[in-house]
N, C-alpha and C positions, 0 to 999 in steps of 0.2 A: 598467312597458308595459305592456300590458294581457295578461291572461293567455291569452286564447285567441288565435288570429292571428284569427280575425275578428272581433272587436271594434275600435272603434275609437280612437284613440290618444285621452285625454281631455285637456282644458285641464291640469289639477290635476296630471297626469302631465309634462307640458308645463314646470309652475312647478318641480315638483319636482328635474328634470334640471339645471332652471336653476340652483338654488338649491344643488345638490351641485357644480357648473359657475361659481361665486362669481359668475353673472352676476346682474344688478339689470335685469330687463324689465319693461315699463310693460303696462299689462292692453292697448294696442291690438297690441305686440311678442307676446304671450303667442298672442293670437288669429292673428295672423300665422303665426306659428311651429309654432303647432297644425296649422296647418291643412298647410304646406311638409311639414313634417315628416312628417306621416300619408302626405300624397301621397310622398314618399322611401320610408318603410316599405313602402306598400301597391305603386310598383315593386319593391324590392328583392323583396315575396313574389309578384310576376309574376314575377322573374329565376328564382327559387330553385326554379319549378315549373318550369320550363326539362327540357327532357330533352338531356340533353346528354351522355350516356356513350358515346354514338360520336364525339364530336369530340376532337381530337388535342389535348395541349396546346400552346400555342405562348406563344411570350415578346415576341410581335410579330407584327402583324395580316398585315405583306405578308411572302410568299417573298424577303426579301432575305438575298443571301448575301456576304460582305468587302463593304462597301461602301467599305472605307476603302483609300485610293488609295496610292502609295510615298511614301515622305520622301525629300524631294531635299535636300539641304544646297546653298546658297548662300552665297557670299560677298558679302557685302554690309556694306562701308564706312559704319556708323550713326553712328560715333564724329565723322568729319569734316564731316556732313551737319546731325549735329547744332551744330556748333560755326561752321558756315556760316550756321544761322539763328538764332545766339543774337547779341543786339543789343550784344554784347561778347564777343570770346574774347581770351586772350592767353597764348600757349608750350602751347598744345594745351590749352588747360582753362577754364572761364567763369568770365569775371571780373563778380563781382558787387559792389556796396556794402560797404563794412564794415558789421559788423551792431553793434559797438557803440561807435560813434565815431571810432574809430582813422584816425587818415589816412592814406591808403591811402600803402603804401611803395615 
């Protein structure tokens, strides 16, 4: 990485980082990523320069307070509904064709 924060990111530095990450980049990708990574680092530098001493730390950008709803237990008979939708059911169970070639009993 650049030794001074005013020095732009070089193509060789991006190639070295790509090599360390075991990435094989084409020449065009090196050019593209050098420009993109340089822009990301410049933006990070801008953010680092912001004075946030008076900003209260937050875990969420909106002032939400307990947005959860109460749990309500409902009795639902999914067993009968699933059996009703099955092509074949017998004695409260799904009826399926034999898997190993046996004749149905």
